[in-house]
C-alpha positions in Angstrom: -30.0 -17.9 2.9 -27.8 -16.1 0.4 -24.2 -17.1 0.4 -22.4 -13.8 0.7 -18.9 -14.8 -0.3 -16.3 -14.8 -3.1 -14.2 -17.7 -4.2 -10.7 -16.9 -5.4 -10.1 -18.4 -8.9 -6.9 -16.6 -9.7 -5.0 -15.2 -6.8 -2.4 -13.2 -8.8 1.2 -12.5 -7.8 0.2 -10.9 -4.4 -3.3 -10.1 -3.5 -4.1 -9.3 0.1 -7.0 -8.1 2.3 -6.4 -4.6 3.4 -8.4 -1.9 5.4 -7.1 1.2 7.2 -4.7 -0.9 9.2 -4.0 -1.3 12.9 -2.3 1.8 14.2 -1.6 2.1 17.9 0.4 -1.1 18.4 4.0 0.0 17.7 4.9 -0.5 21.3 4.1 -4.2 20.8 6.2 -4.4 17.6 3.2 -4.4 15.3 3.2 -2.1 12.3 0.1 -0.3 11.2 -0.2 -2.2 7.8 -3.3 -1.3 5.7 -3.7 -0.3 2.1 -0.6 1.2 0.6 -2.6 3.5 -1.6 -5.0 4.6 1.1 -6.8 7.2 -1.1 -7.5 4.7 -3.8 -8.9 2.2 -1.3 -11.1 4.8 0.3 -12.5 5.9 -3.1 -13.5 2.4 -4.2 -15.2 1.9 -0.8 -17.1 5.2 -1.2 -18.2 4.4 -4.7 -19.6 1.0 -3.7 -21.4 2.4 -0.7 -19.1 0.9 2.0 -17.9 2.7 5.1 -14.3 3.9 4.8 -13.1 1.2 7.2 -14.4 -1.7 5.1 -11.8 -4.3 3.9 -10.9 -4.4 0.2 -8.6 -6.6 -1.9 -5.2 -5.1 -2.8 -3.7 -6.6 -6.0 -0.1 -6.3 -7.2 0.7 -5.9 -10.9 -1.3 -8.8 -12.4 -4.7 -8.5 -10.8 -6.9 -11.4 -9.6 -10.1 -13.2 -10.5 -13.0 -14.2 -8.2 -16.3 -15.9 -8.6 -19.3 -14.5 -6.8 -21.7 -16.7 -4.7 -24.4 -14.0 -4.7 -25.2 -10.9 -6.6 -22.8 -8.1 -5.6 -21.8 -4.6 -6.6 -18.0 -4.0 -7.1 -15.6 -1.2 -7.9 -12.1 -1.6 -9.2 -9.7 1.3 -8.8 -6.1 2.2 -8.0 -3.8 1.0 -10.9 -5.8 1.1 -14.1 -6.6 -2.3 -15.6 -9.0 -4.1 -17.8 -12.0 -5.6 -15.9 -14.3 -8.3 -17.2 -17.4 -10.2 -16.0 -17.7 -13.6 -17.6 -15.4 -12.3 -20.3 -17.3 -9.2 -21.1 -15.6 -5.8 -20.5 -17.0 -3.7 -17.7 -16.2 -0.3 -16.3 -13.0 0.4 -14.3 -13.4 3.1 -11.6 -17.2 2.9 -11.4 -19.8 0.6 -9.7 -20.5 -2.7 -11.6 -23.2 -5.2 -10.8 -22.0 -8.8 -10.9 -24.6 -11.6 -10.9 -24.3 -14.7 -8.7 -21.9 -17.3 -10.1 -20.2 -14.9 -12.5 -16.4 -14.6 -12.9 -15.0 -11.2 -12.1 -11.5 -10.8 -13.6 -9.2 -7.8 -12.8 -6.5 -7.8 -15.4 -2.8 -6.8 -15.1 -2.1 -3.2 -14.3 -1.8 -1.1 -17.4 0.1 1.5 -15.3 1.1 1.6 -11.7 1.4 -1.4 -9.3 -1.5 -1.9 -7.0 -5.2 -2.2 -7.8 -8.1 -2.1 -5.3 -11.3 -4.2 -5.5 -14.1 -3.2 -3.2 -17.2 -5.4 -2.9 -20.5 -4.1 -1.4 -20.5 -5.2 2.2 -16.7 -5.4 2.4 -14.6 -8.5 3.0 -15.3 -9.7 6.5 -12.4 -12.0 7.4 -11.7 -12.1 11.1 -10.2 -9.0 12.7 -6.8 -9.2 14.4 -6.0 -6.3 16.8 -9.0 -4.4 15.3 -8.0 -4.8 11.6 -8.6 -7.3 8.8 -5.4 -6.2 7.1 -2.7 -8.7 5.9 0.7 -7.8 7.5 3.5 -9.4 5.5 6.2 -8.6 8.1 4.5 -9.8 11.3 2.2 -12.4 9.7 -0.9 -11.0 11.4 -4.2 -11.0 9.6 -5.3 -13.3 6.8 -2.7 -14.9 4.6 -2.2 -13.6 1.0 -4.9 -15.0 -1.2 -4.5 -18.4 -2.8 -6.5 -20.1 -5.5 -9.7 -21.7 -4.0 -9.8 -19.4 -0.9 -13.3 -18.3 0.2 -13.8 -14.7 1.3 -16.9 -13.9 3.4 -18.7 -10.7 2.7 -20.8 -8.4 4.8 -24.4 -7.5 4.2 -25.1 -5.3 1.1 -24.7 -1.6 1.9 -27.2 1.2 1.2 -27.4 2.3 -2.4 -23.9 3.2 -3.7 -22.8 6.7 -4.8 -24.0 7.1 -8.3 -21.4 8.9 -10.5 -20.4 8.6 -14.1 -16.6 9.2 -13.5 -14.5 9.3 -10.4 -11.2 11.1 -11.0 -8.2 9.2 -9.9 -4.6 10.3 -10.1 -2.4 8.6 -12.7 0.5 6.5 -11.5 3.7 8.7 -11.3 6.0 9.0 -14.3 8.4 10.6 -11.8 8.1 10.0 -8.1 8.7 13.2 -6.0 8.9 12.6 -2.3 8.9 15.5 0.1 11.2 14.6 3.0 11.9 16.2 6.4 15.6 15.8 7.1 16.7 13.9 10.2 16.8 12.6 12.8 20.1 10.9 11.8 21.2 13.0 8.8 24.3 13.9 10.9 25.4 10.3 10.4 26.2 11.2 6.8 28.7 13.5 5.1 27.5 16.9 4.0 28.1 15.7 0.4 25.9 12.7 1.0 23.1 14.8 2.3 23.4 17.0 -0.8 23.3 14.0 -3.0 20.3 12.6 -1.3 18.2 15.7 -2.0 19.6 16.6 -5.5 20.3 13.4 -7.4 17.8 11.1 -9.1 17.2 7.6 -7.8 15.0 4.8 -9.4 12.5 2.5 -7.8 14.1 -1.0 -7.3 12.3 -4.2 -8.4 13.0 -5.5 -4.9 10.5 -3.1 -3.4 7.5 -4.5 -1.5 4.9 -3.6 1.1 7.6 -3.3 3.7 9.7 -0.7 1.9 10.3 1.1 -1.4 13.9 0.3 -2.2 15.9 2.6 -4.5 18.8 2.3 -7.0 21.2 5.2 -7.4 24.2 6.9 -5.8 25.3 5.4 -2.4 25.2 7.8 0.6 28.5 8.0 2.4 28.5 7.9 6.2 30.3 10.3 8.4 30.3 7.8 11.3 31.2 4.2 11.6 29.3 1.5 13.4 25.6 1.1 13.9 23.0 2.7 16.1 21.2 0.8 18.9 17.7 -0.2 17.7 15.3 2.7 17.9 11.7 3.4 16.8 10.8 3.6 13.2 7.8 5.5 11.7 5.9 5.2 8.5 7.8 7.0 5.8 11.2 6.8 7.5 14.0 6.8 5.0 16.5 4.3 6.3 19.9 3.9 4.8 21.4 0.3 5.1 25.1 -0.4 4.7 24.9 -0.4 0.8 24.1 3.3 1.1 20.8 3.2 -1.0 17.8 4.8 0.7 14.8 2.6 1.6 11.4 4.3 2.3 9.4 2.4 4.9 5.9 1.6 3.9 2.8 0.2 5.7 4.3 -3.2 6.8 7.6 -1.7 8.0 9.4 -2.9 11.1 8.8 -0.8 14.2 12.4 -0.6 15.2 15.7 -0.6 13.4 19.4 0.2 13.8 20.3 1.7 10.4 20.3 5.6 10.4 17.3 7.4 9.2 18.3 10.3 7.0 14.8 11.8 6.7 11.0 11.1 6.9 8.8 11.3 3.8 5.7 13.5 4.0 2.9 10.9 4.6 0.5 12.1 1.8 3.3 11.3 -0.7 3.4 7.6 0.2 0.3 6.8 -1.9 2.2 7.7 -5.0 5.1 5.5 -3.8 2.7 2.6 -3.7 2.0 3.0 -7.5 5.6 3.6 -8.7 6.7 0.8 -10.9 10.3 -0.5 -10.9 12.6 1.9 -12.7 10.5 5.0 -11.9 12.8 8.1 -11.5 12.6 9.2 -7.8 13.6 12.5 -6.2 13.8 13.4 -2.6 13.0 17.0 -1.9 13.9 18.5 1.5 11.3 20.4 3.4 11.5 22.0 6.9 11.4 21.7 9.8 14.0 19.1 10.5 13.3 16.0 12.7 15.5 16.1 15.8 14.3 12.9 17.5 12.5 9.7 16.7 10.3 8.2 19.5 8.6 4.8 19.7 4.9 5.4 20.5 1.8 3.5 20.2 0.3 5.8 17.6 2.6 5.4 14.7 
């Protein structure tokens, strides 16, 4: 019987298994998790012939390398990078056949942060609460990859989508995030609210899957003290005591006590996933304003 699996040869700085996440469990304190650049993950799955819910590998900055145990078809997308099979260059962003026993190497990101490796059949590690995603905050799902780990694969899918080129957006030179003000913008001075939506911030090197941290002008509060813990949603812009906004990403906590000055428009979060440290960042206010933040099981 064919051994449908990959062996991790080089795990990289942070490579995790991700799918569409586990929404619906916020009431249990479990974030949705899932691929940070969801459109990129969906595209590589489509190109390799997988269903959209199939699990892929999400790499961070320096890629990864795996050895196949059977012939497979793969697609690498997301952050552009050099891809080789047994040292020979192959296509990025298009289906590639990899023979059994070959070494597939996804090199460092040439731009952006996170790459996505889809393998025909998908990565079939055990599901937890309906998802195979690694959640760095709660520890649910498989651990981040380590050298020597073995990843099982599903059966080969039907013939993959045959295309010469699959357009993918370039990582942002400037990150523009549309944000709905509130629900706690009244905790900040009018000048701080103006600064938030008019000044330029930069992506901090301390950003991760939990949140995109920023560097820039501190936002002055109009109120002292802290809020009781309340529900947090994907894209919430929380402002900790240092005054620098933090945009909550897929592995964010489901509750928090720092005030939320606004909530980023969800489609913009894929660009945030690819913004390298130092990327200029602007928050652009849109309406209507958020007036309440509720903890639900669908966030």
